[in-house]
C-alpha positions in Angstrom: -4.6 147.7 166.6 -3.6 150.4 168.8 -5.7 153.6 167.7 -4.1 156.6 168.9 -5.6 160.1 168.5 -3.2 163.2 168.5 -4.5 166.6 169.6 -4.1 170.2 170.5 -4.6 173.3 169.8 -3.6 176.0 167.0 0.0 176.8 166.2 1.1 173.9 169.0 2.8 171.7 166.3 0.6 168.6 166.0 1.7 168.4 162.3 5.4 168.5 163.2 4.6 165.7 165.4 3.0 163.8 162.8 6.0 164.2 160.5 8.3 162.8 163.1 6.0 159.7 164.3 5.7 158.9 160.3 10.0 158.9 160.5 9.2 156.0 163.0 7.2 154.5 160.3 3.9 154.9 161.8 0.9 155.8 159.6 -0.8 159.1 160.3 -4.4 159.5 159.3 -4.9 163.8 158.9 -8.8 163.9 159.5 -9.3 167.4 158.5 -7.6 167.0 155.1 -9.6 163.6 154.7 -12.8 166.1 155.8 -12.4 168.4 153.1 -11.7 165.3 150.6 -15.3 163.9 151.5 -16.8 166.4 151.5 -16.0 167.2 148.1 -15.8 163.2 146.9 -18.1 160.9 149.0 -21.5 161.0 147.5 -23.1 160.4 150.3 -21.4 163.1 152.2 -22.0 165.5 149.3 -25.9 164.8 149.2 -26.5 165.0 152.8 -25.3 168.4 152.2 -27.0 169.2 149.4 -30.1 168.4 151.5 -29.5 170.2 154.1 -27.9 173.4 153.1 -28.9 173.2 149.2 -27.1 172.6 146.0 -25.6 176.1 145.4 -23.4 175.5 148.4 -21.5 173.5 145.5 -20.5 175.0 142.5 -18.6 173.1 139.6 -18.6 170.2 141.8 -16.6 171.5 144.6 -17.9 172.9 147.7 -18.3 176.9 148.5 -15.9 176.5 151.7 -16.8 180.2 152.0 -20.4 180.0 151.6 -20.6 176.9 154.4 -18.3 178.5 156.6 -20.5 181.8 156.6 -23.4 179.7 157.6 -21.6 177.5 160.2 -20.0 180.4 161.7 -23.2 182.2 162.7 -25.3 179.3 163.5 -24.6 177.1 166.2 -27.4 174.6 164.7 -26.2 174.4 161.2 -22.5 174.0 162.8 -24.2 170.7 164.3 -25.5 169.5 161.5 -22.4 170.1 159.3 -20.6 167.9 161.7 -23.0 165.2 162.0 -22.7 164.6 158.4 -19.1 164.9 158.5 -17.7 163.7 161.6 -19.2 160.0 161.3 -17.9 160.0 157.8 -14.3 160.6 158.8 -14.5 157.6 161.5 -15.7 155.4 158.9 -13.4 156.7 156.6 -10.4 156.2 159.3 -11.6 153.1 159.9 -11.5 151.6 156.7 -8.0 153.2 156.2 -6.9 151.7 159.2 -7.8 148.0 157.7 -5.2 148.8 154.9 -2.6 149.5 157.4 0.1 147.3 158.6 1.6 149.0 161.4 -0.1 148.0 164.7 -0.4 151.1 166.1 -1.8 154.1 163.9 -2.6 157.8 164.8 -5.7 160.0 163.8 -4.7 163.8 163.9 -7.6 166.0 164.9 -7.4 169.5 166.2 -11.1 169.3 167.6 -11.2 165.8 168.7 -12.9 166.7 172.3 -15.4 169.2 170.4 -16.2 166.4 168.2 -16.5 163.9 171.1 -14.4 161.4 169.3 -12.1 160.8 171.7 -14.2 157.1 172.5 -12.8 155.9 169.1 -9.0 155.9 170.1 -7.2 154.0 172.8 -5.1 156.8 173.8 -5.1 160.7 173.2 -2.0 162.5 172.9 -1.7 166.4 173.2 0.7 168.7 171.6 0.9 171.7 173.4 2.7 175.0 173.6 2.8 178.2 175.4 0.8 180.8 174.0 3.3 183.2 172.8 5.4 180.1 170.9 1.6 179.1 169.2 0.5 183.0 168.4 4.1 183.4 167.0 3.8 180.3 164.7 0.8 180.9 163.4 1.3 184.5 162.5 4.5 183.4 160.6 2.8 180.6 158.9 -0.4 182.3 157.9 1.0 185.8 157.2 -1.9 187.0 159.5 -2.1 189.4 162.5 -1.6 188.9 166.5 -5.1 190.0 166.9 -6.5 187.1 164.5 -4.7 184.4 165.9 -5.6 185.7 169.6 -9.2 185.9 168.6 -8.7 182.1 167.2 -6.9 181.0 170.1 -10.3 182.2 172.1 -12.4 180.3 170.3 -10.5 177.0 171.0 -11.0 174.5 173.6 -8.8 175.9 176.4 -5.3 174.4 176.2 -5.1 173.1 179.9 -8.7 171.4 179.5 -7.1 169.4 176.7 -4.0 168.7 178.3 -6.3 167.2 181.4 -8.3 165.2 179.4 -5.3 163.5 177.3 -3.2 160.5 178.6 0.2 161.5 177.3 1.5 165.2 176.6 4.0 166.4 174.4 5.5 169.8 175.3 6.4 171.7 171.6 7.4 175.1 173.1 10.3 176.6 171.8 13.0 175.6 174.8 11.4 172.0 175.3 13.0 168.7 173.6 10.5 167.7 171.2 12.4 164.3 170.1 13.6 163.2 173.3 9.8 163.1 174.5 8.7 161.6 171.5 10.6 158.7 171.9 9.6 158.5 175.3 6.1 158.5 174.1 6.9 155.9 171.5 8.8 153.4 173.7 5.9 153.4 176.1 3.4 152.0 173.3 
């Protein structure tokens, strides 16, 4: 099975590219959504999180995301710990999901692929990128937030040029780039 990761920074248009690939009938695994699901539904993940962060990190059987965020974004060791619990569970869940797919090619959408050192699990990495102004505009519209808050988030992500340099194939999703022709070219290269 050909397992391809899709990555890119905030506002680059990963979701748009994924939806188009789904129109080509390729299965797409959305790692962020599944990670949230696993943290609330996978007994082993829940127990591991409680063992480290205490039972109060869950209320009414749901992870208190704000409480966890306030811990992990102020303590790098806690961030490493949560990642060491969640990332292996996501990869296992993805591999289990792959066994249920009939397509020879599947995609794994993941914003933090390189940060999480997950790239070795995939035969190729597809990067979706866009110029910073386009990305900022998209996120401001999508999340109804300020330009400054988006710029701050961009600073906390890997440099887009680095992601491009580490990827096997790149799609320019800037305003005037021809997205569909680039995806066609990519799909025909598989």
